[in-house]
C-alpha positions in Angstrom: -78.8 42.6 97.2 -81.7 43.9 95.1 -82.1 41.1 92.6 -82.4 37.3 93.1 -80.9 34.9 90.6 -82.8 31.6 90.5 -81.4 28.2 89.6 -83.9 25.3 89.0 -83.1 21.8 90.2 -85.0 19.4 88.0 -86.4 20.3 84.6 -89.4 17.9 84.5 -92.9 19.3 84.2 -92.8 21.3 87.4 -89.3 22.6 86.8 -90.2 23.8 83.3 -93.3 25.4 84.7 -91.2 27.4 87.1 -88.8 28.5 84.4 -91.9 29.7 82.4 -93.4 31.6 85.4 -90.1 33.4 86.2 -89.3 34.5 82.6 -92.9 35.4 81.7 -93.2 37.6 84.8 -90.5 40.0 83.6 -89.9 41.0 87.2 -86.9 43.3 87.8 -86.4 41.7 91.2 -85.6 38.2 90.0 -84.6 36.1 87.0 -83.7 32.6 85.9 -79.9 32.2 85.5 -79.3 28.4 85.5 -81.0 25.0 85.3 -79.9 21.5 86.3 -81.1 18.0 85.6 -79.4 14.6 85.7 -81.0 14.0 82.3 -78.5 15.7 79.9 -81.0 16.1 77.1 -83.7 17.6 79.4 -81.2 20.0 80.9 -79.8 21.1 77.5 -83.3 21.7 76.0 -84.5 23.8 79.0 -81.3 25.8 79.1 -81.5 26.5 75.4 -85.2 27.4 75.6 -84.5 30.0 78.3 -81.0 31.0 77.2 -79.3 30.1 80.5 -76.5 27.7 81.4 -77.4 24.1 82.0 -75.9 21.5 84.3 -76.1 17.8 84.9 -74.2 18.0 88.1 -76.0 19.7 91.0 -72.8 20.7 92.9 -71.3 22.3 89.8 -74.3 24.5 89.4 -74.4 25.4 93.1 -70.7 26.3 93.0 -70.7 28.2 89.8 -71.6 31.6 91.4 -74.6 31.9 89.1 -77.5 31.7 91.6 -78.7 33.2 94.9 -81.6 30.8 95.4 -82.8 27.5 94.0 -86.2 25.9 93.2 -86.2 22.2 94.1 -88.5 20.4 91.6 -87.1 16.9 91.8 -88.7 13.6 93.0 -89.8 13.7 96.6 -87.0 11.7 98.1 -84.4 14.1 96.7 -86.0 17.2 98.2 -84.0 16.9 101.4 -80.5 16.3 100.0 -81.0 19.0 97.3 -82.3 21.5 99.8 -79.5 20.8 102.2 -76.8 21.0 99.5 -78.0 24.4 98.6 -78.3 25.6 102.2 -74.8 24.5 103.0 -73.6 27.0 100.3 -75.7 29.8 101.7 -78.4 29.6 99.0 -82.1 30.2 99.7 -84.5 27.4 98.9 -88.0 27.2 97.5 -89.1 23.6 97.5 -91.9 22.0 95.6 -94.6 20.1 97.6 -94.5 17.8 99.4 -91.7 19.1 101.5 -90.3 15.6 101.7 -91.6 12.0 101.9 -91.1 11.7 105.7 -91.0 14.1 108.6 -87.5 13.2 109.6 -86.1 14.5 106.3 -88.3 17.6 106.5 -87.0 18.4 110.0 -83.5 18.1 108.7 -84.3 20.6 106.0 -85.6 23.1 108.5 -82.6 22.6 110.8 -80.0 23.0 108.1 -81.6 26.1 106.5 -81.8 27.7 110.0 -78.2 26.7 110.7 -77.0 28.3 107.5 -79.3 31.3 107.8 -81.2 30.8 104.5 -84.9 31.0 103.7 -86.9 27.8 103.2 -90.2 28.3 101.5 -92.6 25.5 100.3 -94.7 25.8 97.1 -98.2 25.8 98.8 -99.7 28.3 96.4 -103.3 27.2 97.2 -103.0 29.3 100.4 -103.2 32.4 98.1 -106.6 31.4 96.6 -109.0 34.2 97.6 -111.6 31.8 99.0 -109.1 30.2 101.3 -107.6 33.5 102.3 -111.1 34.7 103.2 -111.9 31.5 105.1 -108.7 31.9 107.2 -109.4 35.5 108.0 -112.9 34.7 109.3 -111.6 31.7 111.4 -108.6 33.7 112.8 -110.9 36.6 113.7 -113.1 34.3 115.8 -116.2 34.7 113.6 -117.1 31.1 114.1 -116.8 31.2 117.9 -115.4 27.9 119.4 -114.7 25.5 116.5 -115.9 21.9 117.0 -115.6 20.4 113.5 -113.3 20.6 110.6 -114.1 18.5 107.5 -112.5 18.2 104.1 -113.5 16.0 101.1 -110.8 16.1 98.4 -111.7 13.6 95.7 -110.9 16.2 93.0 -107.5 14.5 92.4 -108.7 12.0 89.9 -105.9 10.2 88.0 -106.0 7.5 85.2 -103.8 4.4 85.1 -102.1 6.1 82.1 -101.0 8.9 84.5 -99.3 6.3 86.8 -97.7 4.6 83.9 -96.3 7.8 82.6 -93.3 7.9 85.0 -91.5 4.9 86.5 -91.5 6.6 90.0 -95.2 7.3 90.0 -97.3 5.1 92.3 -94.3 3.5 93.9 -93.0 3.3 97.5 -89.3 3.4 96.6 -89.6 6.2 94.0 -92.4 8.4 95.4 -92.9 7.5 99.0 -96.7 7.2 98.9 -99.8 7.9 96.8 -102.6 10.4 97.1 -101.5 11.6 100.5 -97.9 12.3 99.5 -98.4 13.4 95.9 -101.8 14.9 95.1 -103.4 15.8 98.4 -100.6 17.8 100.2 -102.3 21.0 99.0 -105.5 19.8 100.6 -103.8 18.7 103.8 -101.9 22.0 104.0 -105.1 24.0 103.7 -106.8 21.8 106.3 -104.1 22.5 108.9 -103.4 26.1 107.9 -107.0 27.1 108.5 -108.4 24.4 110.7 -105.4 23.8 113.0 -103.4 20.7 114.0 -104.9 17.8 115.9 -103.2 15.8 118.6 -104.2 12.3 117.5 -105.1 10.6 114.2 -106.8 7.4 113.1 -107.0 6.3 109.4 -108.1 3.8 106.9 -105.8 3.6 103.9 -106.5 1.6 100.7 -106.1 1.1 97.0 -109.0 0.5 94.6 -109.1 0.1 90.7 -105.6 1.4 90.0 -102.7 -1.1 89.5 -100.2 0.7 91.8 -98.1 -0.1 94.9 -99.3 2.8 97.0 -102.6 4.1 98.4 -105.1 6.0 96.2 -107.8 6.5 98.9 -107.6 7.7 102.5 -110.1 8.3 105.3 -108.6 10.2 108.2 -110.2 10.9 111.6 -108.6 13.6 113.7 -108.9 14.4 117.4 -108.3 17.8 118.9 -108.4 19.1 122.5 -111.7 20.1 124.0 -113.8 17.7 121.9 -113.1 19.2 118.5 -113.1 16.7 115.7 -111.9 16.5 112.1 -112.3 14.4 109.1 -110.4 14.1 105.8 -111.2 12.1 102.7 -108.8 12.1 99.7 -108.8 10.0 96.6 -107.5 9.7 93.0 -110.0 7.0 92.2 -113.3 8.9 92.3 -115.3 10.8 89.7 -116.8 13.3 89.6 -114.4 14.8 92.0 -115.4 17.0 94.9 -113.5 19.6 96.9 -115.5 20.7 99.9 -114.0 22.2 103.0 -116.2 23.1 106.0 -115.6 24.4 109.5 -118.4 24.5 112.1 -118.3 26.5 115.4 -120.6 27.8 118.1 -121.4 31.0 116.0 -121.8 29.5 112.6 -120.5 27.4 109.7 -118.2 28.1 106.8 -118.4 26.0 103.6 -115.9 26.4 100.7 -117.0 24.5 97.6 -117.1 25.0 93.8 -114.9 28.1 94.1 -117.3 29.9 96.5 -117.3 30.5 100.2 -120.6 30.5 102.2 -121.1 31.5 105.8 -124.2 30.4 107.9 -124.4 32.8 110.8 -126.4 31.5 113.8 -129.0 33.8 115.3 -127.7 32.9 118.8 -124.5 31.1 119.9 -125.0 27.4 119.7 -123.8 26.7 123.3 -126.3 29.2 124.6 -129.3 28.1 122.6 -129.0 24.4 123.2 -128.9 25.0 127.0 -131.7 27.6 127.2 -134.2 26.9 124.4 -137.6 26.2 126.1 -139.1 24.0 123.4 -138.5 20.3 123.0 -138.2 20.7 119.2 -136.8 24.2 119.0 -134.4 24.9 116.1 -131.6 27.4 115.9 -132.2 29.9 113.0 -129.3 30.7 110.7 -128.7 33.0 107.7 -126.6 31.8 104.8 -124.5 34.4 102.9 -121.9 34.3 100.3 -118.5 35.7 101.4 -116.9 38.0 98.8 -113.4 36.9 97.8 -111.2 39.1 95.7 -108.5 37.9 93.4 -110.1 36.9 90.1 -108.1 34.7 87.8 -104.9 35.0 89.7 -105.9 32.8 92.6 -103.6 30.0 93.6 -100.8 30.7 91.1 -97.2 29.7 91.6 -95.8 33.1 90.7 -97.4 34.7 93.8 -95.4 32.4 96.0 -92.2 33.1 94.1 -92.7 36.9 94.3 -93.4 36.6 98.0 -90.2 34.5 98.4 -88.2 37.2 96.8 -89.8 39.9 98.9 -88.9 37.8 102.0 -85.3 37.6 101.0 -84.9 41.2 99.9 -87.3 43.0 102.2 -88.1 40.6 105.1 -91.7 40.1 104.2 -93.3 37.1 105.9 -93.3 33.9 103.8 -96.6 32.6 102.6 -95.6 29.0 103.4 -92.4 28.8 105.5 -90.9 25.3 106.1 -91.6 25.5 109.8 -95.3 25.6 109.2 -95.5 23.8 105.9 -94.2 20.6 107.6 -97.5 20.2 109.3 -99.2 18.7 106.3 -96.5 16.1 106.2 -97.1 15.4 109.9 -100.7 14.7 108.9 -99.9 12.4 106.0 -97.2 10.5 107.9 -99.5 10.0 110.9 -102.2 8.7 108.6 -99.8 6.2 107.0 -98.7 4.9 110.4 -102.3 4.8 111.7 -103.7 3.1 108.6 -101.0 0.6 107.9 -100.5 -0.3 111.6 -104.1 0.0 112.6 -103.6 2.2 115.6 -104.1 5.7 116.9 -101.1 7.9 116.3 -100.1 10.9 118.5 -98.6 14.0 116.9 -95.9 15.0 116.3 -95.0 11.9 114.4 -92.1 9.6 115.6 -89.7 10.0 112.6 -88.0 6.7 113.3 -91.3 4.9 113.2 -92.2 6.5 109.9 -88.8 5.7 108.5 -89.2 2.1 109.6 -92.7 1.9 108.0 -91.4 3.2 104.7 -88.7 0.6 104.7 -91.2 -2.2 105.5 -93.6 -1.1 102.7 -90.8 -1.0 100.2 -89.6 -4.5 101.2 -93.1 -5.9 101.0 -94.8 -4.0 98.2 -92.1 -2.5 95.9 -92.0 -3.9 92.3 -88.7 -2.1 91.6 -90.3 0.4 89.2 -89.2 3.3 91.5 -85.5 2.6 90.9 -84.7 2.8 94.6 -84.7 6.6 94.6 -85.1 6.5 98.4 -81.9 4.5 98.9 -79.9 6.7 96.6 -81.2 9.9 98.2 -80.6 8.7 101.7 -77.0 7.9 100.9 -76.5 11.4 99.5 -78.2 12.9 102.5 -75.9 11.1 104.9 -72.9 12.2 102.9 -74.0 15.9 103.1 -74.6 15.7 106.8 -71.1 14.4 107.5 -69.5 17.6 106.0 
């Protein structure tokens, strides 16, 4: 195999975006060869626009012999059944974020893709942003020494009520599976764990302000690590002006990523040495701030980088930018925050999938207005059918 034929499942805004990225790249190693959507008009229009066959039935597209890999760009609850249906046919899967709405489904996706020996990549293109890549290099190289704090403020996901009104599934428990933590902030949560590491315990305050929606639009998350390391995450779609600031502090300095730049404060002496040996009562520890160069220009954080890497992985064995086995970690964070926030308790990681499933069922019973069309129920029935095969 020296060329990958992509089929797109779901031709909404994200699906159409991927169709555009693939065709505009003019890459000899991959192409768009089919699209599918249960909305016949949407499927027909996208197929005509890109001159490829269109389908309204997923299984017919998967069985047509037209594709080697699929891009899953459907509502969150359908990610697992669509991924598994493709994997069972030996087709590689690139799935949009979030990987799923709950960790139980995501674990099934990983298990089934491994069982059928196909690649599972998740569209976390923010990992390719030069600032974030530089931040990870410095952390992994030990430049910060022993890390004791990881903090992220992600209020840059502002959304109007019109946004939530634009789709019946938006802002619903039975159609979307959550709010800011499951829809907008997965990129932020992914960067937090990818660079800062995974905690072992989470506490959270979850709430909704101003928007008329079923789900949360604001979350405060406190994270505990081994050895006294602590973390904090704040995410919201109801704050302006929005802020994106990611900072990591250690015994040798502090990194701050904000406004598209990365700054590094190097301490003149390791913190753990200075605070024990400094002779003066009011001695301070000098530091020198410097801006860290980050290459990449206008190409940072683009979807096409992840797609090219996905093809390189299939054809050449290149490491995936965001493999399912690692990308699931952001879902562990959001699911743990939901359990912690709505049950008012500390939650140990990894998340108990049965507990998360039960919480979702409870939230749907108590808070659903029916706008979401019971996508969760329909997707779960299809998932059970696929797993019986």
